[in-house]
C-alpha positions in Angstrom: -19.4 0.4 17.3 -18.8 -1.7 13.7 -15.9 -1.5 12.1 -15.7 -1.5 8.3 -12.2 -3.6 7.5 -10.7 -3.8 4.1 -8.7 -6.4 3.1 -7.1 -5.6 0.1 -5.3 -8.5 -1.3 -3.6 -9.7 -4.5 -6.1 -11.7 -5.7 -9.8 -10.7 -3.9 -10.6 -7.5 -2.1 -12.5 -8.8 1.1 -14.2 -6.9 3.5 -15.5 -7.6 6.8 -18.0 -5.7 9.1 -17.2 -6.2 12.3 -18.6 -5.1 16.1 -17.0 -4.3 19.3 -16.7 -7.8 20.4 -15.2 -9.0 17.4 -18.3 -11.0 15.4 -18.8 -11.0 12.1 -22.2 -8.9 11.1 -21.0 -8.8 7.2 -18.9 -9.5 4.3 -18.0 -9.4 1.0 -15.7 -10.6 -1.5 -14.1 -8.8 -4.9 -12.1 -10.8 -7.5 -8.8 -8.9 -8.9 -6.8 -10.3 -11.7 -3.2 -10.0 -12.4 -1.4 -8.7 -16.1 2.3 -10.8 -16.8 3.0 -8.4 -19.9 6.5 -9.7 -20.0 8.5 -12.5 -18.7 9.4 -11.7 -14.8 6.8 -8.6 -14.6 3.3 -8.5 -12.9 1.3 -5.7 -13.0 -2.3 -4.5 -11.5 -4.8 -2.0 -12.8 -4.6 0.5 -10.3 -8.1 1.8 -11.2 -9.3 -2.2 -10.6 -8.0 -2.2 -7.4 -9.7 0.7 -6.3 -13.3 -0.2 -8.2 -12.9 -3.2 -6.1 -12.9 -1.6 -2.8 -16.0 0.8 -3.6 -17.7 -2.6 -4.9 -16.5 -4.5 -1.6 -18.1 -1.4 0.2 -21.0 -0.9 -1.1 -21.9 -4.6 -0.5 -21.4 -4.3 3.1 -23.4 -1.0 3.4 -26.5 -2.7 1.2 -26.8 -4.6 4.6 -28.1 -1.3 6.0 -25.7 -1.9 8.9 -24.2 1.3 10.6 -20.6 1.7 10.1 -18.7 3.8 12.4 -14.7 3.6 11.0 -12.9 2.1 8.3 -9.4 0.2 8.4 -7.4 -1.1 5.7 -4.9 -4.0 5.2 -3.2 -4.6 2.1 -1.0 -6.2 -0.3 2.2 -4.9 0.4 5.4 -4.1 -1.6 3.1 -2.8 -4.7 3.5 0.5 -5.9 1.4 3.2 -7.7 1.9 6.0 -9.0 -0.6 8.4 -10.0 -1.1 12.3 -11.4 -2.2 14.4 -8.1 -4.6 17.0 -10.5 -6.6 14.1 -12.1 -6.1 11.3 -9.4 -5.7 8.9 -12.6 -2.7 6.1 -12.7 -0.1 7.0 -14.9 1.1 3.1 -15.5 -0.5 0.0 -13.8 0.5 -0.8 -10.5 3.7 -2.6 -10.6 2.8 -5.4 -8.1 5.1 -6.9 -5.6 6.1 -10.3 -7.6 7.4 -8.2 -10.4 11.1 -8.7 -11.0 11.7 -6.0 -14.0 14.0 -4.3 -11.8 16.5 -7.3 -11.5 19.4 -6.1 -13.2 19.0 -2.8 -11.9 18.9 -3.7 -8.2 22.1 -6.3 -9.1 24.0 -3.3 -10.1 23.2 -1.7 -6.7 24.5 -4.5 -4.4 27.5 -2.3 -3.5 25.5 -0.4 -1.5 23.8 -3.5 0.4 25.0 -2.9 3.6 24.5 0.7 3.7 20.7 0.0 2.8 20.2 -3.1 5.5 21.5 -0.8 8.3 18.5 1.8 7.5 15.6 -0.1 6.8 16.6 -3.9 7.6 16.1 -4.9 4.1 18.6 -6.6 1.5 18.3 -4.6 -2.2 15.8 -6.5 -3.9 13.0 -5.7 -6.6 10.3 -7.2 -4.7 10.6 -3.6 -2.8 9.1 0.0 -4.1 12.3 1.6 -4.5 13.7 0.7 -7.8 10.4 -0.1 -9.0 9.5 3.8 -8.5 13.5 4.4 -10.2 11.7 2.7 -13.0 8.7 4.1 -13.4 10.6 7.6 -13.6 13.1 6.1 -16.1 9.8 4.7 -18.3 6.9 6.1 -18.0 7.4 9.6 -20.4 4.8 11.7 -18.4 6.7 11.2 -14.7 9.7 13.4 -15.1 7.4 16.4 -16.1 4.7 15.3 -13.0 7.9 15.5 -10.4 8.7 18.5 -11.9 5.6 20.3 -11.5 5.4 18.7 -7.9 2.7 16.9 -9.2 3.5 13.4 -9.1 2.4 11.1 -6.1 3.8 7.7 -5.6 2.8 5.0 -2.6 2.1 1.1 -1.9 -1.8 0.8 -2.0 -2.8 2.2 1.2 -1.9 5.5 0.4 -3.8 5.1 -2.9 -6.6 3.8 -1.7 -6.7 6.8 0.9 -6.2 9.2 -1.4 -9.2 8.1 -3.2 -11.2 7.5 -0.2 -10.4 11.5 0.6 -10.8 12.9 -2.5 -7.3 13.6 -2.4 -7.6 15.2 1.2 -5.3 13.0 2.3 -1.7 11.6 1.1 -0.3 9.3 3.7 0.9 6.2 4.6 1.2 4.0 7.8 4.5 2.8 9.0 4.2 -0.7 8.3 3.9 -0.5 4.4 6.7 2.8 5.1 9.0 0.4 5.9 8.5 -2.0 3.0 9.6 0.5 0.4 13.4 0.6 1.3 12.8 4.1 1.5 12.4 4.3 4.9 14.2 4.9 7.7 13.0 2.6 10.5 15.4 4.6 13.4 13.8 8.0 12.3 10.7 6.6 11.0 11.3 9.2 8.0 11.9 8.2 4.0 15.3 9.0 3.7 17.0 11.3 1.0 20.2 9.1 1.1 18.3 5.9 0.3 16.4 8.2 -2.7 19.7 8.4 -4.3 21.1 5.4 -3.7 17.8 3.8 -5.8 17.4 7.3 -7.9 13.5 7.6 -6.4 12.6 10.8 -5.5 11.2 11.0 -1.8 9.1 13.8 -2.5 6.1 12.3 -4.4 5.9 9.9 -1.0 2.9 9.9 1.5 3.3 11.3 4.8 4.2 8.4 7.2 2.2 8.1 10.2 1.5 5.3 13.0 -0.9 2.7 12.0 -3.7 3.6 14.1 -3.4 7.5 13.5 -6.6 9.1 12.4 -6.2 8.7 8.8 -8.6 10.9 7.6 -12.4 10.8 6.8 -14.2 9.4 3.5 -15.9 11.6 1.4 -16.5 9.2 -2.0 -17.9 5.2 -1.8 -21.2 4.3 -0.5 -19.9 4.8 3.1 -21.6 7.8 4.5 -19.3 11.1 4.4 -17.3 11.5 7.0 -16.8 7.7 8.1 -13.1 8.2 10.0 -10.3 6.1 8.6 -8.6 4.8 11.7 -6.1 2.5 11.2 -4.2 1.3 7.9 -1.4 -1.4 8.0 0.2 -4.3 5.5 -1.6 -7.5 5.1 1.2 -9.0 7.2 2.0 -6.9 9.6 -1.7 -6.7 10.4 -1.8 -10.4 10.7 0.8 -10.2 13.2 -0.9 -8.3 15.3 -4.1 -9.8 14.7 -2.8 -13.4 16.0 -1.9 -11.5 19.5 1.6 -11.2 18.7 2.6 -8.7 21.2 6.2 -9.9 22.3 9.5 -10.8 20.7 9.7 -14.7 20.3 6.7 -15.9 18.4 6.2 -16.3 15.0 3.4 -16.0 12.4 3.1 -18.0 9.2 1.0 -16.0 6.6 -0.2 -18.6 3.5 -1.9 -16.8 1.0 -0.6 -15.7 -2.9 2.7 -15.1 -0.8 4.0 -17.0 2.0 6.3 -15.3 4.8 7.2 -15.5 7.8 7.4 -12.7 10.8 
């Protein structure tokens, strides 16, 4: 079995085709750019993110090697918001580096203990919760789409899955959901209470599933139609698993565009 692994990062989208033994059969990399339109802001074109994945997949399939399944790792905490009817983003992707909601988060600090108890995360503009609230307040069409039930919001994995399946699957995995600050890690569900704290509607969020779920089947890209999407995971979580960490007491360090310890 050959698995095509997509690593959608901040500076590049990378693709590796690996076989059952873990040997790399083919690889591709497509660069991305980040825009900084105002001090403290950081965003990317969600359309460009998707195009970079299409390009990387096309380079792999051009080798003629078979692809039996697809897996996705992605930059975490980046928020994409789109129109379900057109599948077009209604604003740039607000990436994890963005600090535009710093003042809003500071005002929410009286709720910090409640948020930490549910998510393990202190209130911070890094996470999508405050970003989604910002979109509702600042992007004119967002409220109308929400009222019509046509607003979709998610991390990069959900955006890629939506496009890979032509909108047939709107889902995320538990690792990405856990970084939204809207996900209760005890119940493994998006929390209405957290949504109320951040003024972020959870009704427009994807269905959270275990990382090794069958998330859907491809209908687009150069992949054969019906290729199963067998795993999705946030990149730092995926690195933790890839390094073989299976029990408490081991630390993994990631050094990329951002650095982290898990």
